[in-house]
C-alpha positions as a Markdown table, in Angstrom:
| # | Residue | x | y | z |
|---|---|---|---|---|
| 1 | Met | 157.8 | 89.5 | 130.7 |
| 2 | Leu | 156.4 | 90.1 | 127.5 |
| 3 | His | 155.2 | 88.3 | 125.1 |
| 4 | Met | 153.8 | 87.9 | 121.1 |
| 5 | Asn | 150.8 | 85.5 | 121.9 |
| 6 | Pro | 152.2 | 83.6 | 119.2 |
| 7 | Gln | 149.0 | 81.5 | 117.0 |
| 8 | Pro | 148.7 | 78.0 | 118.4 |
| 9 | Leu | 149.9 | 75.3 | 115.4 |
| 10 | Asn | 148.7 | 72.8 | 113.7 |
| 11 | Gly | 149.9 | 70.0 | 116.0 |
| 12 | Phe | 152.4 | 67.1 | 116.3 |
| 13 | His | 152.9 | 65.8 | 112.6 |
| 14 | Ser | 156.1 | 63.8 | 112.7 |
| 15 | Leu | 160.1 | 64.5 | 114.8 |
| 16 | Ser | 163.2 | 65.2 | 112.8 |
| 17 | Val | 166.3 | 64.3 | 114.5 |
| 18 | Ile | 169.4 | 66.1 | 113.5 |
| 19 | Val | 172.4 | 64.2 | 115.1 |
| 20 | Leu | 175.3 | 66.3 | 115.9 |
| 21 | Val | 178.7 | 64.0 | 115.2 |
| 22 | Val | 182.5 | 65.4 | 116.3 |
| 23 | Asn | 184.4 | 61.9 | 115.6 |
| 24 | Glu | 181.8 | 59.5 | 117.2 |
| 25 | Thr | 181.5 | 56.1 | 115.2 |
| 26 | Arg | 180.3 | 53.8 | 117.6 |
| 27 | Thr | 178.1 | 55.8 | 119.7 |
| 28 | Leu | 177.3 | 57.4 | 116.6 |
| 29 | Thr | 176.1 | 54.1 | 115.8 |
| 30 | Glu | 174.7 | 53.5 | 119.0 |
| 31 | Thr | 172.7 | 56.7 | 118.7 |
| 32 | Val | 170.9 | 56.2 | 115.4 |
| 33 | Asn | 169.8 | 52.3 | 116.5 |
| 34 | Thr | 168.3 | 53.8 | 119.8 |
| 35 | Ile | 166.4 | 56.4 | 117.8 |
| 36 | Ile | 165.2 | 54.1 | 115.4 |
| 37 | Ser | 164.1 | 51.6 | 118.0 |
| 38 | Val | 162.3 | 53.6 | 120.1 |
| 39 | Cys | 160.0 | 55.7 | 118.0 |
| 40 | Gly | 156.9 | 55.1 | 116.5 |
| 41 | Arg | 157.9 | 55.4 | 112.3 |
| 42 | Asn | 155.0 | 57.7 | 111.6 |
| 43 | Asp | 156.0 | 59.9 | 114.5 |
| 44 | Leu | 160.0 | 60.2 | 113.3 |
| 45 | Ala | 160.4 | 61.9 | 109.8 |
| 46 | Glu | 163.8 | 61.3 | 109.6 |
| 47 | Ile | 167.1 | 61.3 | 110.8 |
| 48 | Ile | 170.1 | 64.0 | 109.7 |
| 49 | Ile | 173.3 | 63.3 | 110.9 |
| 50 | Cys | 175.5 | 66.4 | 110.9 |
| 51 | Pro | 179.4 | 66.0 | 111.1 |
| 52 | Ala | 181.6 | 68.7 | 111.6 |
| 53 | His | 183.8 | 69.8 | 108.5 |
| 54 | Phe | 186.9 | 68.0 | 110.3 |
| 55 | Val | 185.1 | 64.8 | 110.8 |
| 56 | Thr | 187.1 | 61.5 | 110.4 |
| 57 | Pro | 186.8 | 59.3 | 107.7 |
| 58 | Ala | 185.8 | 56.2 | 109.9 |
| 59 | Cys | 183.0 | 58.2 | 111.2 |
| 60 | Leu | 182.2 | 59.4 | 107.7 |
| 61 | Ser | 181.8 | 55.7 | 106.8 |
| 62 | Ala | 179.5 | 54.9 | 110.0 |
| 63 | Ala | 177.4 | 57.5 | 108.7 |
| 64 | Ser | 177.0 | 56.1 | 105.2 |
| 65 | Glu | 175.9 | 52.9 | 106.9 |
| 66 | Leu | 173.7 | 53.6 | 108.7 |
| 67 | Cys | 171.5 | 55.7 | 105.7 |
| 68 | Glu | 172.1 | 52.4 | 104.0 |
| 69 | Lys | 170.7 | 50.6 | 106.7 |
| 70 | Tyr | 167.5 | 53.0 | 107.5 |
| 71 | Arg | 166.8 | 54.1 | 103.9 |
| 72 | Glu | 163.2 | 53.4 | 104.5 |
| 73 | Val | 162.7 | 56.3 | 107.5 |
| 74 | Pro | 165.0 | 58.6 | 105.9 |
| 75 | Val | 168.6 | 58.7 | 107.7 |
| 76 | Ser | 170.5 | 61.5 | 105.1 |
| 77 | Ile | 174.3 | 63.2 | 105.8 |
| 78 | His | 174.2 | 67.1 | 106.2 |
| 79 | Met | 178.2 | 68.4 | 106.3 |
| 80 | Gln | 179.3 | 71.3 | 108.1 |
| 81 | Thr | 180.9 | 72.9 | 105.5 |
| 82 | Gly | 181.2 | 76.1 | 107.2 |
| 83 | Ser | 180.3 | 77.7 | 110.3 |
| 84 | Phe | 178.6 | 76.1 | 112.6 |
| 85 | Glu | 175.6 | 77.9 | 113.3 |
| 86 | Ala | 175.3 | 78.3 | 109.5 |
| 87 | Ala | 174.7 | 74.9 | 109.4 |
| 88 | Met | 172.1 | 74.6 | 112.1 |
| 89 | Lys | 169.8 | 77.5 | 110.4 |
| 90 | Glu | 170.4 | 75.9 | 107.6 |
| 91 | Leu | 169.1 | 72.6 | 109.0 |
| 92 | Phe | 165.6 | 74.5 | 110.2 |
| 93 | Gln | 165.0 | 75.5 | 107.0 |
| 94 | Ile | 164.9 | 72.1 | 105.4 |
| 95 | Val | 164.1 | 69.9 | 108.4 |
| 96 | Lys | 160.6 | 68.0 | 107.4 |
| 97 | Gly | 159.1 | 67.1 | 110.3 |
| 98 | Ser | 156.8 | 70.4 | 112.8 |
| 99 | His | 159.3 | 69.4 | 115.3 |
| 100 | Phe | 162.9 | 69.3 | 115.4 |
| 101 | Ile | 165.2 | 67.6 | 118.4 |
| 102 | Ile | 169.2 | 68.0 | 118.2 |
| 103 | Gln | 170.9 | 64.9 | 119.6 |
| 104 | Pro | 174.1 | 64.6 | 120.1 |
| 105 | Ala | 176.0 | 61.6 | 118.8 |
| 106 | Asp | 178.4 | 61.1 | 122.2 |
| 107 | Leu | 175.7 | 59.7 | 124.4 |
| 108 | Glu | 175.4 | 62.2 | 126.7 |
| 109 | Glu | 172.0 | 62.5 | 126.1 |
| 110 | Asp | 170.7 | 59.3 | 126.2 |
| 111 | Pro | 168.4 | 59.2 | 122.9 |
| 112 | Lys | 165.8 | 56.9 | 124.3 |
| 113 | Met | 164.6 | 60.2 | 125.8 |
| 114 | Leu | 163.1 | 60.7 | 122.0 |
| 115 | Ser | 159.4 | 58.1 | 122.7 |
| 116 | Val | 159.4 | 61.1 | 125.9 |
| 117 | Phe | 159.8 | 64.6 | 124.2 |
| 118 | Ile | 157.0 | 62.7 | 121.2 |
| 119 | Lys | 154.7 | 62.1 | 123.7 |
| 120 | Lys | 155.1 | 65.9 | 125.3 |
| 121 | Cys | 155.1 | 67.0 | 122.0 |
| 122 | Lys | 151.8 | 65.4 | 120.8 |
| 123 | Glu | 150.1 | 66.7 | 124.3 |
| 124 | His | 151.2 | 70.1 | 124.3 |
| 125 | Pro | 152.2 | 70.6 | 119.9 |
| 126 | Asp | 152.4 | 74.8 | 120.4 |
| 127 | Ala | 155.5 | 73.9 | 123.3 |
| 128 | Val | 159.0 | 73.6 | 123.4 |
| 129 | Ile | 159.2 | 70.5 | 125.5 |
| 130 | Thr | 163.2 | 70.6 | 127.2 |
| 131 | Gly | 165.4 | 68.2 | 129.4 |
| 132 | Ser | 166.0 | 69.0 | 132.6 |
| 133 | Arg | 169.3 | 67.6 | 134.4 |
| 134 | Phe | 168.0 | 68.7 | 137.7 |
| 135 | Leu | 164.8 | 67.8 | 138.1 |
| 136 | Ser | 165.4 | 64.9 | 139.6 |
| 137 | Lys | 168.3 | 64.9 | 142.2 |
| 138 | Ser | 169.7 | 61.7 | 140.9 |
| 139 | Ser | 169.6 | 62.7 | 137.1 |
| 140 | Ala | 172.9 | 65.0 | 137.1 |
| 141 | Arg | 176.4 | 63.2 | 136.6 |
| 142 | Gly | 179.6 | 64.3 | 136.7 |
| 143 | Phe | 179.0 | 68.0 | 138.2 |
| 144 | Asn | 180.6 | 69.1 | 140.6 |
| 145 | Phe | 179.9 | 71.4 | 143.8 |
| 146 | Ile | 181.5 | 74.4 | 142.2 |
| 147 | Lys | 179.9 | 73.7 | 138.6 |
| 148 | Arg | 176.5 | 73.2 | 140.9 |
| 149 | Thr | 176.9 | 76.2 | 142.8 |
| 150 | Ile | 178.0 | 78.6 | 139.8 |
| 151 | Ile | 174.7 | 76.8 | 137.6 |
| 152 | Ser | 172.6 | 77.4 | 140.8 |
| 153 | Val | 173.4 | 81.3 | 140.7 |
| 154 | Tyr | 173.2 | 81.8 | 137.5 |
| 155 | His | 169.6 | 80.3 | 137.3 |
| 156 | Cys | 169.0 | 82.8 | 140.1 |
| 157 | Phe | 169.8 | 85.3 | 137.7 |
| 158 | Phe | 167.7 | 83.2 | 134.8 |
| 159 | Lys | 164.5 | 83.6 | 137.5 |
| 160 | Met | 164.9 | 87.6 | 138.1 |
| 161 | Leu | 165.4 | 88.3 | 134.5 |
| 162 | Tyr | 162.9 | 86.6 | 132.7 |
| 163 | Ala | 160.0 | 85.5 | 135.3 |
| 164 | His | 160.3 | 81.6 | 134.4 |
| 165 | Arg | 160.7 | 78.7 | 137.2 |
| 166 | Leu | 162.5 | 76.5 | 135.1 |
| 167 | Thr | 165.5 | 74.8 | 136.3 |
| 168 | Asp | 167.8 | 73.9 | 133.4 |
| 169 | Thr | 168.0 | 76.5 | 131.0 |
| 170 | Thr | 171.7 | 76.2 | 129.4 |
| 171 | Phe | 170.9 | 72.3 | 128.6 |
| 172 | Met | 169.7 | 72.7 | 125.2 |
| 173 | Tyr | 168.3 | 69.4 | 124.5 |
| 174 | Ser | 164.6 | 70.6 | 123.1 |
| 175 | Ala | 162.1 | 69.4 | 120.8 |
| 176 | Ile | 160.7 | 72.7 | 119.1 |
| 177 | Pro | 158.2 | 73.9 | 116.8 |
| 178 | Thr | 160.4 | 74.2 | 113.6 |
| 179 | Ser | 157.7 | 76.8 | 112.5 |
| 180 | Arg | 158.6 | 78.9 | 115.7 |
| 181 | Ile | 162.1 | 78.9 | 115.6 |
| 182 | Asn | 162.1 | 78.8 | 111.9 |
| 183 | Ser | 160.3 | 83.0 | 112.6 |
| 184 | Leu | 163.4 | 84.3 | 114.0 |
| 185 | Val | 166.8 | 86.4 | 113.5 |
| 186 | Leu | 169.2 | 84.6 | 115.0 |
| 187 | Val | 172.5 | 86.7 | 114.9 |
| 188 | Glu | 174.5 | 84.6 | 117.5 |
| 189 | Lys | 178.2 | 82.2 | 116.5 |
| 190 | Ser | 178.5 | 79.4 | 117.6 |
| 191 | Tyr | 176.6 | 76.6 | 120.1 |
| 192 | Ser | 175.7 | 79.9 | 121.4 |
| 193 | Val | 173.0 | 80.6 | 118.6 |
| 194 | Leu | 171.1 | 77.1 | 120.3 |
| 195 | Tyr | 170.6 | 79.3 | 123.5 |
| 196 | Glu | 169.8 | 82.6 | 121.4 |
| 197 | Ala | 166.9 | 80.6 | 119.8 |
| 198 | Phe | 165.6 | 79.2 | 123.0 |
| 199 | Leu | 165.7 | 82.5 | 125.0 |
| 200 | Lys | 164.1 | 84.2 | 122.2 |
| 201 | Leu | 161.4 | 81.6 | 122.0 |
| 202 | Leu | 160.5 | 82.1 | 125.4 |
| 203 | Arg | 160.5 | 86.0 | 125.1 |
| 204 | Thr | 157.9 | 85.9 | 122.9 |
| 205 | Gly | 155.7 | 83.5 | 124.4 |
| 206 | Val | 156.2 | 79.7 | 123.6 |
| 207 | Asp | 155.7 | 78.1 | 126.1 |
| 208 | Val | 158.6 | 75.6 | 127.5 |
| 209 | Ile | 157.9 | 72.2 | 129.1 |
| 210 | Glu | 160.5 | 70.6 | 131.2 |
| 211 | Val | 161.0 | 67.0 | 131.3 |
| 212 | Pro | 163.6 | 65.1 | 133.6 |
| 213 | Val | 166.4 | 63.4 | 131.4 |
| 214 | Glu | 170.0 | 62.2 | 132.8 |
| 215 | Tyr | 172.7 | 63.3 | 131.6 |
| 216 | His | 176.2 | 61.2 | 131.4 |
| 217 | Lys | 179.5 | 62.3 | 130.6 |
| 218 | Ser | 180.9 | 61.2 | 126.6 |
| 219 | Arg | 182.3 | 57.9 | 126.4 |
| 220 | Glu | 184.0 | 58.5 | 122.8 |
| 221 | Arg | 185.3 | 61.8 | 123.0 |
| 222 | Lys | 186.3 | 64.7 | 125.2 |
| 223 | Ser | 184.0 | 67.6 | 125.4 |
| 224 | Lys | 184.8 | 70.4 | 123.7 |
| 225 | Val | 182.7 | 73.0 | 125.6 |
| 226 | Lys | 184.7 | 75.2 | 128.1 |
| 227 | Phe | 182.8 | 75.5 | 130.8 |
| 228 | Phe | 183.9 | 78.8 | 132.2 |
| 229 | Lys | 184.3 | 80.6 | 128.2 |
| 230 | Asp | 181.7 | 79.1 | 127.3 |
| 231 | Gly | 179.6 | 79.9 | 130.2 |
| 232 | Leu | 180.8 | 83.8 | 130.1 |
| 233 | Arg | 179.0 | 83.7 | 126.6 |
| 234 | Tyr | 175.8 | 82.7 | 127.9 |
| 235 | Val | 175.3 | 85.1 | 130.4 |
| 236 | Gln | 176.3 | 87.8 | 127.4 |
| 237 | Val | 173.4 | 86.0 | 125.4 |
| 238 | Leu | 171.0 | 86.2 | 128.8 |
| 239 | Phe | 171.4 | 89.6 | 129.2 |
| 240 | Arg | 171.6 | 90.6 | 125.6 |
| 241 | Val | 167.7 | 88.7 | 124.6 |
| 242 | Arg | 166.2 | 89.7 | 127.5 |
| 243 | Phe | 167.0 | 93.7 | 127.0 |
| 244 | Ala | 166.7 | 93.2 | 123.3 |
| 245 | His | 163.6 | 94.8 | 121.5 |
| 246 | Ile | 161.1 | 92.5 | 121.0 |
| 247 | Gly | 160.0 | 93.5 | 117.4 |
| 248 | Ser | 163.8 | 92.4 | 116.2 |
| 249 | Phe | 163.2 | 88.9 | 117.1 |
| 250 | Gly | 161.0 | 88.1 | 113.8 |
| 251 | Lys | 161.7 | 88.1 | 110.0 |
| 252 | Gly | 159.7 | 89.6 | 107.4 |
| 253 | Asp | 157.4 | 88.0 | 104.8 |
| 254 | Asp | 160.1 | 88.2 | 102.5 |
| 255 | Glu | 162.1 | 87.0 | 104.1 |
| 256 | Arg | 160.3 | 83.7 | 105.5 |
| 257 | Ala | 159.1 | 82.8 | 102.4 |
| 258 | Asp | 163.3 | 82.8 | 101.4 |
């Protein structure tokens, strides 16, 4: 596997939490309340609520109430006015924390885990800290035999291509050093842009450390992720990034200045 030997960072300062919202209201409020309760104030840079462009008025109202309630954090709203990948690239540029994590508002990923991510970021500030649903046998719920088999086969391909022993490479629940991702050129569309970033960080020599997390089906909405269609897109990204020239991953100095 090729490496670029990235320069060490200046340590962990604070975590920015990007809360992705489709149309959640109750679980959005629960998510933000939990983040505030489990994260030390000095460890939390901000919470950015990022609603989809088709968000419901009730959801926007809940988000606004949270901004008023937690002004000292601060909590803010960043609307997705265009594509998902465009919104993510904008957020990568404006987050204030030395690290950031994307926390969906549907409680599929437990926000109580953020205290664990912060602890690991302090211990390994240069690394990507990522959640794994398969480090513990009881962590992943709602995966039938067929899905588990497909995921196992996929990870066999991943291990052969990337020579890495990660157990869950498609979850994308990760605390990432902000400067690392801002140095990347990202071209993928929709949610696969997050997977592209993860794989490029891996190829450029950034360490990835897994922590066990529990996964639950959304309690407030049906998943928008189509297992087979989105899985095929991930396979395409997997091969494209692996065989792309590593020199094409980074931005030039002029681009980073922008």
